[in-house]
PDB file of N, H, CA, C and O in Angstrom:
ATOM      1  N   MET A   1       0.843  -1.184   0.000  1.00  0.00           N
ATOM      2  CA  MET A   1       0.000   0.000   0.000  1.00  0.00           C
ATOM      3  C   MET A   1       0.885   1.243   0.000  1.00  0.00           C
ATOM      4  O   MET A   1       1.925   1.276   0.657  1.00  0.00           O
ATOM      5  N   ILE A   2       0.475   2.230  -0.719  1.00  0.00           N
ATOM      6  H   ILE A   2      -0.370   2.203  -1.253  1.00  0.00           H
ATOM      7  CA  ILE A   2       1.255   3.452  -0.816  1.00  0.00           C
ATOM      8  C   ILE A   2       0.909   4.342   0.373  1.00  0.00           C
ATOM      9  O   ILE A   2      -0.259   4.654   0.605  1.00  0.00           O
ATOM     10  N   SER A   3       1.928   4.747   1.121  1.00  0.00           N
ATOM     11  H   SER A   3       2.877   4.494   0.932  1.00  0.00           H
ATOM     12  CA  SER A   3       1.684   5.590   2.281  1.00  0.00           C
ATOM     13  C   SER A   3       1.870   7.064   1.962  1.00  0.00           C
ATOM     14  O   SER A   3       1.340   7.919   2.672  1.00  0.00           O
ATOM     15  N   ASP A   4       2.610   7.375   0.910  1.00  0.00           N
ATOM     16  H   ASP A   4       3.039   6.680   0.334  1.00  0.00           H
ATOM     17  CA  ASP A   4       2.840   8.763   0.526  1.00  0.00           C
ATOM     18  C   ASP A   4       2.279   8.983  -0.873  1.00  0.00           C
ATOM     19  O   ASP A   4       2.931   8.673  -1.870  1.00  0.00           O
ATOM     20  N   TYR A   5       1.068   9.521  -0.936  1.00  0.00           N
ATOM     21  H   TYR A   5       0.538   9.773  -0.126  1.00  0.00           H
ATOM     22  CA  TYR A   5       0.393   9.688  -2.218  1.00  0.00           C
ATOM     23  C   TYR A   5       1.058  10.721  -3.111  1.00  0.00           C
ATOM     24  O   TYR A   5       0.789  10.758  -4.311  1.00  0.00           O
ATOM     25  N   SER A   6       1.918  11.560  -2.553  1.00  0.00           N
ATOM     26  H   SER A   6       2.137  11.530  -1.578  1.00  0.00           H
ATOM     27  CA  SER A   6       2.604  12.544  -3.380  1.00  0.00           C
ATOM     28  C   SER A   6       3.611  11.879  -4.306  1.00  0.00           C
ATOM     29  O   SER A   6       4.059  12.498  -5.271  1.00  0.00           O
ATOM     30  N   LYS A   7       3.979  10.624  -4.030  1.00  0.00           N
ATOM     31  H   LYS A   7       3.615  10.121  -3.246  1.00  0.00           H
ATOM     32  CA  LYS A   7       4.945   9.910  -4.861  1.00  0.00           C
ATOM     33  C   LYS A   7       4.289   9.170  -6.030  1.00  0.00           C
ATOM     34  O   LYS A   7       4.982   8.562  -6.845  1.00  0.00           O
ATOM     35  N   ILE A   8       2.973   9.220  -6.113  1.00  0.00           N
ATOM     36  H   ILE A   8       2.410   9.714  -5.451  1.00  0.00           H
ATOM     37  CA  ILE A   8       2.267   8.553  -7.210  1.00  0.00           C
ATOM     38  C   ILE A   8       2.475   9.367  -8.485  1.00  0.00           C
ATOM     39  O   ILE A   8       2.248  10.577  -8.493  1.00  0.00           O
ATOM     40  N   PRO A   9       2.903   8.710  -9.558  1.00  0.00           N
ATOM     41  CA  PRO A   9       3.125   9.439 -10.808  1.00  0.00           C
ATOM     42  C   PRO A   9       1.833  10.091 -11.308  1.00  0.00           C
ATOM     43  O   PRO A   9       0.761   9.494 -11.212  1.00  0.00           O
ATOM     44  N   PRO A  10       1.932  11.298 -11.834  1.00  0.00           N
ATOM     45  CA  PRO A  10       0.740  12.009 -12.330  1.00  0.00           C
ATOM     46  C   PRO A  10      -0.021  11.227 -13.386  1.00  0.00           C
ATOM     47  O   PRO A  10      -1.233  11.399 -13.515  1.00  0.00           O
ATOM     48  N   ILE A  11       0.656  10.370 -14.146  1.00  0.00           N
ATOM     49  H   ILE A  11       1.641  10.230 -14.041  1.00  0.00           H
ATOM     50  CA  ILE A  11      -0.016   9.602 -15.209  1.00  0.00           C
ATOM     51  C   ILE A  11      -1.123   8.728 -14.636  1.00  0.00           C
ATOM     52  O   ILE A  11      -2.123   8.475 -15.308  1.00  0.00           O
ATOM     53  N   ILE A  12      -0.955   8.266 -13.406  1.00  0.00           N
ATOM     54  H   ILE A  12      -0.143   8.471 -12.860  1.00  0.00           H
ATOM     55  CA  ILE A  12      -1.980   7.445 -12.764  1.00  0.00           C
ATOM     56  C   ILE A  12      -3.268   8.246 -12.609  1.00  0.00           C
ATOM     57  O   ILE A  12      -4.356   7.762 -12.921  1.00  0.00           O
ATOM     58  N   TYR A  13      -3.130   9.466 -12.129  1.00  0.00           N
ATOM     59  H   TYR A  13      -2.246   9.859 -11.876  1.00  0.00           H
ATOM     60  CA  TYR A  13      -4.312  10.318 -11.963  1.00  0.00           C
ATOM     61  C   TYR A  13      -4.911  10.693 -13.312  1.00  0.00           C
ATOM     62  O   TYR A  13      -6.130  10.687 -13.482  1.00  0.00           O
ATOM     63  N   GLU A  14      -4.047  11.020 -14.268  1.00  0.00           N
ATOM     64  H   GLU A  14      -3.057  11.026 -14.129  1.00  0.00           H
ATOM     65  CA  GLU A  14      -4.522  11.430 -15.589  1.00  0.00           C
ATOM     66  C   GLU A  14      -5.282  10.310 -16.280  1.00  0.00           C
ATOM     67  O   GLU A  14      -6.285  10.561 -16.948  1.00  0.00           O
ATOM     68  N   SER A  15      -4.808   9.062 -16.125  1.00  0.00           N
ATOM     69  H   SER A  15      -3.993   8.858 -15.582  1.00  0.00           H
ATOM     70  CA  SER A  15      -5.487   7.944 -16.769  1.00  0.00           C
ATOM     71  C   SER A  15      -6.866   7.708 -16.160  1.00  0.00           C
ATOM     72  O   SER A  15      -7.745   7.128 -16.797  1.00  0.00           O
ATOM     73  N   ALA A  16      -7.044   8.158 -14.927  1.00  0.00           N
ATOM     74  H   ALA A  16      -6.330   8.629 -14.409  1.00  0.00           H
ATOM     75  CA  ALA A  16      -8.343   8.028 -14.276  1.00  0.00           C
ATOM     76  C   ALA A  16      -9.231   9.237 -14.539  1.00  0.00           C
ATOM     77  O   ALA A  16     -10.377   9.281 -14.092  1.00  0.00           O
ATOM     78  N   GLY A  17      -8.701  10.217 -15.264  1.00  0.00           N
ATOM     79  H   GLY A  17      -7.769  10.182 -15.627  1.00  0.00           H
ATOM     80  CA  GLY A  17      -9.472  11.425 -15.540  1.00  0.00           C
ATOM     81  C   GLY A  17      -9.502  12.371 -14.370  1.00  0.00           C
ATOM     82  O   GLY A  17     -10.382  13.226 -14.277  1.00  0.00           O
ATOM     83  N   ILE A  18      -8.539  12.224 -13.467  1.00  0.00           N
ATOM     84  H   ILE A  18      -7.824  11.530 -13.542  1.00  0.00           H
ATOM     85  CA  ILE A  18      -8.492  13.064 -12.274  1.00  0.00           C
ATOM     86  C   ILE A  18      -7.354  14.057 -12.431  1.00  0.00           C
ATOM     87  O   ILE A  18      -6.213  13.677 -12.694  1.00  0.00           O
ATOM     88  N   ILE A  19      -7.672  15.317 -12.268  1.00  0.00           N
ATOM     89  H   ILE A  19      -8.599  15.626 -12.054  1.00  0.00           H
ATOM     90  CA  ILE A  19      -6.643  16.351 -12.302  1.00  0.00           C
ATOM     91  C   ILE A  19      -6.135  16.501 -10.877  1.00  0.00           C
ATOM     92  O   ILE A  19      -6.910  16.777  -9.961  1.00  0.00           O
ATOM     93  N   ARG A  20      -4.860  16.324 -10.694  1.00  0.00           N
ATOM     94  H   ARG A  20      -4.231  16.100 -11.438  1.00  0.00           H
ATOM     95  CA  ARG A  20      -4.263  16.285  -9.349  1.00  0.00           C
ATOM     96  C   ARG A  20      -4.623  17.521  -8.528  1.00  0.00           C
ATOM     97  O   ARG A  20      -4.898  17.398  -7.335  1.00  0.00           O
ATOM     98  N   SER A  21      -4.626  18.693  -9.129  1.00  0.00           N
ATOM     99  H   SER A  21      -4.402  18.792 -10.099  1.00  0.00           H
ATOM    100  CA  SER A  21      -4.939  19.909  -8.383  1.00  0.00           C
ATOM    101  C   SER A  21      -6.388  19.923  -7.901  1.00  0.00           C
ATOM    102  O   SER A  21      -6.718  20.646  -6.962  1.00  0.00           O
ATOM    103  N   ASP A  22      -7.265  19.121  -8.543  1.00  0.00           N
ATOM    104  H   ASP A  22      -6.996  18.533  -9.306  1.00  0.00           H
ATOM    105  CA  ASP A  22      -8.663  19.043  -8.125  1.00  0.00           C
ATOM    106  C   ASP A  22      -8.848  18.256  -6.838  1.00  0.00           C
ATOM    107  O   ASP A  22      -9.910  18.316  -6.218  1.00  0.00           O
ATOM    108  N   ASP A  23      -7.822  17.520  -6.435  1.00  0.00           N
ATOM    109  H   ASP A  23      -6.960  17.471  -6.939  1.00  0.00           H
ATOM    110  CA  ASP A  23      -7.948  16.634  -5.284  1.00  0.00           C
ATOM    111  C   ASP A  23      -8.481  17.338  -4.050  1.00  0.00           C
ATOM    112  O   ASP A  23      -9.375  16.817  -3.384  1.00  0.00           O
ATOM    113  N   SER A  24      -7.954  18.505  -3.733  1.00  0.00           N
ATOM    114  H   SER A  24      -7.227  18.928  -4.274  1.00  0.00           H
ATOM    115  CA  SER A  24      -8.379  19.167  -2.511  1.00  0.00           C
ATOM    116  C   SER A  24      -9.478  20.199  -2.743  1.00  0.00           C
ATOM    117  O   SER A  24     -10.347  20.387  -1.892  1.00  0.00           O
ATOM    118  N   ASN A  25      -9.437  20.868  -3.894  1.00  0.00           N
ATOM    119  H   ASN A  25      -8.731  20.716  -4.585  1.00  0.00           H
ATOM    120  CA  ASN A  25     -10.380  21.957  -4.140  1.00  0.00           C
ATOM    121  C   ASN A  25     -11.779  21.496  -4.497  1.00  0.00           C
ATOM    122  O   ASN A  25     -12.755  22.107  -4.062  1.00  0.00           O
ATOM    123  N   ASN A  26     -11.901  20.431  -5.277  1.00  0.00           N
ATOM    124  H   ASN A  26     -11.108  19.934  -5.629  1.00  0.00           H
ATOM    125  CA  ASN A  26     -13.203  20.018  -5.785  1.00  0.00           C
ATOM    126  C   ASN A  26     -13.579  18.603  -5.363  1.00  0.00           C
ATOM    127  O   ASN A  26     -14.247  17.887  -6.108  1.00  0.00           O
ATOM    128  N   SER A  27     -13.154  18.205  -4.183  1.00  0.00           N
ATOM    129  H   SER A  27     -12.611  18.787  -3.578  1.00  0.00           H
ATOM    130  CA  SER A  27     -13.396  16.825  -3.770  1.00  0.00           C
ATOM    131  C   SER A  27     -14.879  16.513  -3.624  1.00  0.00           C
ATOM    132  O   SER A  27     -15.252  15.340  -3.588  1.00  0.00           O
ATOM    133  N   ASN A  28     -15.740  17.531  -3.540  1.00  0.00           N
ATOM    134  H   ASN A  28     -15.438  18.484  -3.569  1.00  0.00           H
ATOM    135  CA  ASN A  28     -17.175  17.301  -3.445  1.00  0.00           C
ATOM    136  C   ASN A  28     -17.900  17.557  -4.761  1.00  0.00           C
ATOM    137  O   ASN A  28     -19.125  17.454  -4.824  1.00  0.00           O
ATOM    138  N   ASP A  29     -17.158  17.889  -5.807  1.00  0.00           N
ATOM    139  H   ASP A  29     -16.162  17.973  -5.756  1.00  0.00           H
ATOM    140  CA  ASP A  29     -17.722  18.126  -7.122  1.00  0.00           C
ATOM    141  C   ASP A  29     -18.271  16.811  -7.666  1.00  0.00           C
ATOM    142  O   ASP A  29     -17.557  15.809  -7.687  1.00  0.00           O
ATOM    143  N   SER A  30     -19.522  16.798  -8.105  1.00  0.00           N
ATOM    144  H   SER A  30     -20.102  17.612  -8.088  1.00  0.00           H
ATOM    145  CA  SER A  30     -20.152  15.544  -8.530  1.00  0.00           C
ATOM    146  C   SER A  30     -19.473  14.945  -9.756  1.00  0.00           C
ATOM    147  O   SER A  30     -19.370  13.722  -9.849  1.00  0.00           O
ATOM    148  N   ALA A  31     -19.005  15.760 -10.700  1.00  0.00           N
ATOM    149  H   ALA A  31     -19.089  16.754 -10.625  1.00  0.00           H
ATOM    150  CA  ALA A  31     -18.320  15.226 -11.879  1.00  0.00           C
ATOM    151  C   ALA A  31     -17.006  14.573 -11.475  1.00  0.00           C
ATOM    152  O   ALA A  31     -16.648  13.513 -11.988  1.00  0.00           O
ATOM    153  N   TYR A  32     -16.295  15.206 -10.559  1.00  0.00           N
ATOM    154  H   TYR A  32     -16.586  16.067 -10.142  1.00  0.00           H
ATOM    155  CA  TYR A  32     -15.037  14.645 -10.057  1.00  0.00           C
ATOM    156  C   TYR A  32     -15.291  13.317  -9.355  1.00  0.00           C
ATOM    157  O   TYR A  32     -14.572  12.343  -9.579  1.00  0.00           O
ATOM    158  N   LEU A  33     -16.308  13.279  -8.513  1.00  0.00           N
ATOM    159  H   LEU A  33     -16.893  14.070  -8.331  1.00  0.00           H
ATOM    160  CA  LEU A  33     -16.620  12.053  -7.780  1.00  0.00           C
ATOM    161  C   LEU A  33     -17.080  10.949  -8.729  1.00  0.00           C
ATOM    162  O   LEU A  33     -16.761   9.781  -8.511  1.00  0.00           O
ATOM    163  N   LYS A  34     -17.823  11.300  -9.775  1.00  0.00           N
ATOM    164  H   LYS A  34     -18.082  12.249  -9.952  1.00  0.00           H
ATOM    165  CA  LYS A  34     -18.266  10.297 -10.751  1.00  0.00           C
ATOM    166  C   LYS A  34     -17.073   9.705 -11.489  1.00  0.00           C
ATOM    167  O   LYS A  34     -17.004   8.491 -11.678  1.00  0.00           O
ATOM    168  N   ARG A  35     -16.127  10.554 -11.910  1.00  0.00           N
ATOM    169  H   ARG A  35     -16.183  11.541 -11.756  1.00  0.00           H
ATOM    170  CA  ARG A  35     -14.916  10.054 -12.579  1.00  0.00           C
ATOM    171  C   ARG A  35     -14.139   9.128 -11.655  1.00  0.00           C
ATOM    172  O   ARG A  35     -13.648   8.079 -12.071  1.00  0.00           O
ATOM    173  N   LYS A  36     -14.039   9.531 -10.414  1.00  0.00           N
ATOM    174  H   LYS A  36     -14.438  10.383 -10.076  1.00  0.00           H
ATOM    175  CA  LYS A  36     -13.302   8.734  -9.437  1.00  0.00           C
ATOM    176  C   LYS A  36     -13.996   7.386  -9.221  1.00  0.00           C
ATOM    177  O   LYS A  36     -13.329   6.353  -9.173  1.00  0.00           O
ATOM    178  N   LEU A  37     -15.313   7.384  -9.091  1.00  0.00           N
ATOM    179  H   LEU A  37     -15.855   8.223  -9.130  1.00  0.00           H
ATOM    180  CA  LEU A  37     -16.074   6.155  -8.921  1.00  0.00           C
ATOM    181  C   LEU A  37     -15.937   5.256 -10.133  1.00  0.00           C
ATOM    182  O   LEU A  37     -15.741   4.049  -9.986  1.00  0.00           O
ATOM    183  N   ASN A  38     -16.036   5.818 -11.328  1.00  0.00           N
ATOM    184  H   ASN A  38     -16.196   6.797 -11.448  1.00  0.00           H
ATOM    185  CA  ASN A  38     -15.874   5.035 -12.557  1.00  0.00           C
ATOM    186  C   ASN A  38     -14.494   4.402 -12.627  1.00  0.00           C
ATOM    187  O   ASN A  38     -14.347   3.252 -13.039  1.00  0.00           O
ATOM    188  N   TYR A  39     -13.489   5.161 -12.221  1.00  0.00           N
ATOM    189  H   TYR A  39     -13.608   6.095 -11.886  1.00  0.00           H
ATOM    190  CA  TYR A  39     -12.125   4.639 -12.213  1.00  0.00           C
ATOM    191  C   TYR A  39     -12.013   3.445 -11.273  1.00  0.00           C
ATOM    192  O   TYR A  39     -11.457   2.413 -11.649  1.00  0.00           O
ATOM    193  N   TYR A  40     -12.528   3.574 -10.067  1.00  0.00           N
ATOM    194  H   TYR A  40     -12.979   4.413  -9.761  1.00  0.00           H
ATOM    195  CA  TYR A  40     -12.429   2.483  -9.099  1.00  0.00           C
ATOM    196  C   TYR A  40     -13.272   1.270  -9.512  1.00  0.00           C
ATOM    197  O   TYR A  40     -12.887   0.132  -9.245  1.00  0.00           O
ATOM    198  N   GLU A  41     -14.398   1.502 -10.150  1.00  0.00           N
ATOM    199  H   GLU A  41     -14.711   2.427 -10.366  1.00  0.00           H
ATOM    200  CA  GLU A  41     -15.196   0.390 -10.659  1.00  0.00           C
ATOM    201  C   GLU A  41     -14.424  -0.361 -11.740  1.00  0.00           C
ATOM    202  O   GLU A  41     -14.437  -1.591 -11.775  1.00  0.00           O
ATOM    203  N   LYS A  42     -13.755   0.375 -12.616  1.00  0.00           N
ATOM    204  H   LYS A  42     -13.744   1.375 -12.587  1.00  0.00           H
ATOM    205  CA  LYS A  42     -12.963  -0.244 -13.678  1.00  0.00           C
ATOM    206  C   LYS A  42     -11.833  -1.076 -13.076  1.00  0.00           C
ATOM    207  O   LYS A  42     -11.601  -2.208 -13.502  1.00  0.00           O
ATOM    208  N   ILE A  43     -11.140  -0.531 -12.103  1.00  0.00           N
ATOM    209  H   ILE A  43     -11.327   0.388 -11.757  1.00  0.00           H
ATOM    210  CA  ILE A  43     -10.043  -1.244 -11.445  1.00  0.00           C
ATOM    211  C   ILE A  43     -10.567  -2.503 -10.770  1.00  0.00           C
ATOM    212  O   ILE A  43      -9.944  -3.560 -10.857  1.00  0.00           O
ATOM    213  N   LEU A  44     -11.710  -2.395 -10.097  1.00  0.00           N
ATOM    214  H   LEU A  44     -12.216  -1.536 -10.027  1.00  0.00           H
ATOM    215  CA  LEU A  44     -12.300  -3.545  -9.417  1.00  0.00           C
ATOM    216  C   LEU A  44     -12.642  -4.649 -10.416  1.00  0.00           C
ATOM    217  O   LEU A  44     -12.362  -5.820 -10.156  1.00  0.00           O
ATOM    218  N   LEU A  45     -13.235  -4.300 -11.538  1.00  0.00           N
ATOM    219  H   LEU A  45     -13.462  -3.349 -11.749  1.00  0.00           H
ATOM    220  CA  LEU A  45     -13.565  -5.293 -12.564  1.00  0.00           C
ATOM    221  C   LEU A  45     -12.308  -5.964 -13.111  1.00  0.00           C
ATOM    222  O   LEU A  45     -12.287  -7.174 -13.336  1.00  0.00           O
ATOM    223  N   GLU A  46     -11.269  -5.174 -13.321  1.00  0.00           N
ATOM    224  H   GLU A  46     -11.286  -4.191 -13.138  1.00  0.00           H
ATOM    225  CA  GLU A  46     -10.011  -5.737 -13.812  1.00  0.00           C
ATOM    226  C   GLU A  46      -9.419  -6.708 -12.794  1.00  0.00           C
ATOM    227  O   GLU A  46      -8.926  -7.772 -13.168  1.00  0.00           O
ATOM    228  N   LYS A  47      -9.463  -6.352 -11.522  1.00  0.00           N
ATOM    229  H   LYS A  47      -9.863  -5.487 -11.218  1.00  0.00           H
ATOM    230  CA  LYS A  47      -8.923  -7.219 -10.464  1.00  0.00           C
ATOM    231  C   LYS A  47      -9.754  -8.491 -10.330  1.00  0.00           C
ATOM    232  O   LYS A  47      -9.201  -9.568 -10.108  1.00  0.00           O
ATOM    233  N   GLU A  48     -11.064  -8.381 -10.462  1.00  0.00           N
ATOM    234  H   GLU A  48     -11.513  -7.506 -10.643  1.00  0.00           H
ATOM    235  CA  GLU A  48     -11.925  -9.571 -10.405  1.00  0.00           C
ATOM    236  C   GLU A  48     -11.591 -10.517 -11.555  1.00  0.00           C
ATOM    237  O   GLU A  48     -11.543 -11.732 -11.367  1.00  0.00           O
ATOM    238  N   LEU A  49     -11.364  -9.966 -12.735  1.00  0.00           N
ATOM    239  H   LEU A  49     -11.403  -8.979 -12.888  1.00  0.00           H
ATOM    240  CA  LEU A  49     -11.003 -10.786 -13.893  1.00  0.00           C
ATOM    241  C   LEU A  49      -9.654 -11.465 -13.668  1.00  0.00           C
ATOM    242  O   LEU A  49      -9.498 -12.652 -13.952  1.00  0.00           O
ATOM    243  N   GLN A  50      -8.686 -10.711 -13.159  1.00  0.00           N
ATOM    244  H   GLN A  50      -8.814  -9.747 -12.928  1.00  0.00           H
ATOM    245  CA  GLN A  50      -7.374 -11.288 -12.861  1.00  0.00           C
ATOM    246  C   GLN A  50      -7.498 -12.411 -11.842  1.00  0.00           C
ATOM    247  O   GLN A  50      -6.844 -13.446 -11.973  1.00  0.00           O
ATOM    248  N   LEU A  51      -8.327 -12.213 -10.837  1.00  0.00           N
ATOM    249  H   LEU A  51      -8.858 -11.372 -10.731  1.00  0.00           H
ATOM    250  CA  LEU A  51      -8.536 -13.230  -9.811  1.00  0.00           C
ATOM    251  C   LEU A  51      -9.135 -14.495 -10.415  1.00  0.00           C
ATOM    252  O   LEU A  51      -8.688 -15.599 -10.104  1.00  0.00           O
ATOM    253  N   ARG A  52     -10.139 -14.347 -11.272  1.00  0.00           N
ATOM    254  H   ARG A  52     -10.503 -13.450 -11.524  1.00  0.00           H
ATOM    255  CA  ARG A  52     -10.752 -15.518 -11.922  1.00  0.00           C
ATOM    256  C   ARG A  52      -9.747 -16.277 -12.771  1.00  0.00           C
ATOM    257  O   ARG A  52      -9.729 -17.508 -12.773  1.00  0.00           O
ATOM    258  N   ILE A  53      -8.915 -15.545 -13.488  1.00  0.00           N
ATOM    259  H   ILE A  53      -8.929 -14.546 -13.486  1.00  0.00           H
ATOM    260  CA  ILE A  53      -7.906 -16.192 -14.329  1.00  0.00           C
ATOM    261  C   ILE A  53      -6.945 -16.998 -13.463  1.00  0.00           C
ATOM    262  O   ILE A  53      -6.625 -18.141 -13.789  1.00  0.00           O
ATOM    263  N   VAL A  54      -6.488 -16.416 -12.375  1.00  0.00           N
ATOM    264  H   VAL A  54      -6.748 -15.487 -12.110  1.00  0.00           H
ATOM    265  CA  VAL A  54      -5.553 -17.116 -11.488  1.00  0.00           C
ATOM    266  C   VAL A  54      -6.237 -18.311 -10.838  1.00  0.00           C
ATOM    267  O   VAL A  54      -5.616 -19.364 -10.690  1.00  0.00           O
ATOM    268  N   GLN A  55      -7.496 -18.175 -10.448  1.00  0.00           N
ATOM    269  H   GLN A  55      -8.001 -17.320 -10.569  1.00  0.00           H
ATOM    270  CA  GLN A  55      -8.221 -19.301  -9.858  1.00  0.00           C
ATOM    271  C   GLN A  55      -8.356 -20.438 -10.863  1.00  0.00           C
ATOM    272  O   GLN A  55      -8.199 -21.606 -10.507  1.00  0.00           O
ATOM    273  N   ASP A  56      -8.645 -20.105 -12.108  1.00  0.00           N
ATOM    274  H   ASP A  56      -8.773 -19.157 -12.398  1.00  0.00           H
ATOM    275  CA  ASP A  56      -8.723 -21.129 -13.158  1.00  0.00           C
ATOM    276  C   ASP A  56      -7.382 -21.819 -13.351  1.00  0.00           C
ATOM    277  O   ASP A  56      -7.322 -23.037 -13.518  1.00  0.00           O
ATOM    278  N   GLU A  57      -6.314 -21.042 -13.329  1.00  0.00           N
ATOM    279  H   GLU A  57      -6.363 -20.052 -13.194  1.00  0.00           H
ATOM    280  CA  GLU A  57      -4.979 -21.625 -13.472  1.00  0.00           C
ATOM    281  C   GLU A  57      -4.666 -22.572 -12.315  1.00  0.00           C
ATOM    282  O   GLU A  57      -4.085 -23.636 -12.525  1.00  0.00           O
ATOM    283  N   VAL A  58      -5.045 -22.193 -11.106  1.00  0.00           N
ATOM    284  H   VAL A  58      -5.516 -21.328 -10.936  1.00  0.00           H
ATOM    285  CA  VAL A  58      -4.813 -23.046  -9.936  1.00  0.00           C
ATOM    286  C   VAL A  58      -5.593 -24.346 -10.076  1.00  0.00           C
ATOM    287  O   VAL A  58      -5.061 -25.422  -9.804  1.00  0.00           O
ATOM    288  N   GLU A  59      -6.841 -24.254 -10.495  1.00  0.00           N
ATOM    289  H   GLU A  59      -7.274 -23.380 -10.716  1.00  0.00           H
ATOM    290  CA  GLU A  59      -7.653 -25.460 -10.677  1.00  0.00           C
ATOM    291  C   GLU A  59      -7.055 -26.371 -11.742  1.00  0.00           C
ATOM    292  O   GLU A  59      -7.027 -27.591 -11.578  1.00  0.00           O
ATOM    293  N   LEU A  60      -6.583 -25.784 -12.820  1.00  0.00           N
ATOM    294  H   LEU A  60      -6.606 -24.793 -12.953  1.00  0.00           H
ATOM    295  CA  LEU A  60      -5.954 -26.566 -13.878  1.00  0.00           C
ATOM    296  C   LEU A  60      -4.687 -27.265 -13.362  1.00  0.00           C
ATOM    297  O   LEU A  60      -4.452 -28.434 -13.665  1.00  0.00           O
ATOM    298  N   LEU A  61      -3.894 -26.555 -12.599  1.00  0.00           N
ATOM    299  H   LEU A  61      -4.085 -25.604 -12.353  1.00  0.00           H
ATOM    300  CA  LEU A  61      -2.696 -27.157 -12.023  1.00  0.00           C
ATOM    301  C   LEU A  61      -3.043 -28.289 -11.058  1.00  0.00           C
ATOM    302  O   LEU A  61      -2.366 -29.316 -11.028  1.00  0.00           O
ATOM    303  N   LYS A  62      -4.099 -28.096 -10.272  1.00  0.00           N
ATOM    304  H   LYS A  62      -4.649 -27.261 -10.296  1.00  0.00           H
ATOM    305  CA  LYS A  62      -4.534 -29.150  -9.355  1.00  0.00           C
ATOM    306  C   LYS A  62      -4.938 -30.403 -10.131  1.00  0.00           C
ATOM    307  O   LYS A  62      -4.571 -31.518  -9.762  1.00  0.00           O
ATOM    308  N   LYS A  63      -5.694 -30.206 -11.206  1.00  0.00           N
ATOM    309  H   LYS A  63      -5.992 -29.300 -11.507  1.00  0.00           H
ATOM    310  CA  LYS A  63      -6.128 -31.330 -12.037  1.00  0.00           C
ATOM    311  C   LYS A  63      -4.936 -32.055 -12.647  1.00  0.00           C
ATOM    312  O   LYS A  63      -4.882 -33.285 -12.668  1.00  0.00           O
ATOM    313  N   ASN A  64      -3.985 -31.273 -13.141  1.00  0.00           N
ATOM    314  H   ASN A  64      -4.030 -30.275 -13.124  1.00  0.00           H
ATOM    315  CA  ASN A  64      -2.788 -31.857 -13.739  1.00  0.00           C
ATOM    316  C   ASN A  64      -1.976 -32.635 -12.703  1.00  0.00           C
ATOM    317  O   ASN A  64      -1.412 -33.681 -13.025  1.00  0.00           O
ATOM    318  N   MET A  65      -1.910 -32.155 -11.500  1.00  0.00           N
ATOM    319  H   MET A  65      -2.368 -31.306 -11.238  1.00  0.00           H
ATOM    320  CA  MET A  65      -1.167 -32.841 -10.438  1.00  0.00           C
ATOM    321  C   MET A  65      -1.868 -34.146 -10.032  1.00  0.00           C
ATOM    322  O   MET A  65      -1.209 -35.128  -9.690  1.00  0.00           O
ATOM    323  N   ASN A  66      -3.179 -34.148 -10.072  1.00  0.00           N
ATOM    324  H   ASN A  66      -3.714 -33.351 -10.350  1.00  0.00           H
ATOM    325  CA  ASN A  66      -3.947 -35.351  -9.702  1.00  0.00           C
ATOM    326  C   ASN A  66      -3.862 -36.442 -10.767  1.00  0.00           C
ATOM    327  O   ASN A  66      -4.010 -37.624 -10.456  1.00  0.00           O
ATOM    328  N   HIS A  67      -3.627 -36.058 -12.002  1.00  0.00           N
ATOM    329  H   HIS A  67      -3.506 -35.097 -12.254  1.00  0.00           H
ATOM    330  CA  HIS A  67      -3.559 -37.030 -13.086  1.00  0.00           C
ATOM    331  C   HIS A  67      -2.188 -37.683 -13.213  1.00  0.00           C
ATOM    332  O   HIS A  67      -2.029 -38.660 -13.945  1.00  0.00           O
ATOM    333  N   LYS A  68      -1.217 -37.156 -12.517  1.00  0.00           N
ATOM    334  H   LYS A  68      -1.346 -36.362 -11.923  1.00  0.00           H
ATOM    335  CA  LYS A  68       0.146 -37.734 -12.601  1.00  0.00           C
ATOM    336  C   LYS A  68       0.365 -38.832 -11.630  1.00  0.00           C
ATOM    337  O   LYS A  68       1.452 -39.408 -11.584  1.00  0.00           O
TER     338      LYS A  68
END
């Protein structure tokens, strides 16, 4: 986990549609919050997909180990 958010490269914020200077000034702006929510939903979906892929790989390895 990152403890110092100032060390996060600006490209991370830009790819999420977040302007770094907006972080403190417009944190209650509905458009800003919607972009932020959309970004986190996208990340969550990507992580869920990665998890499913790894779970499938584990199951396949288990099957292969049982057949030997």
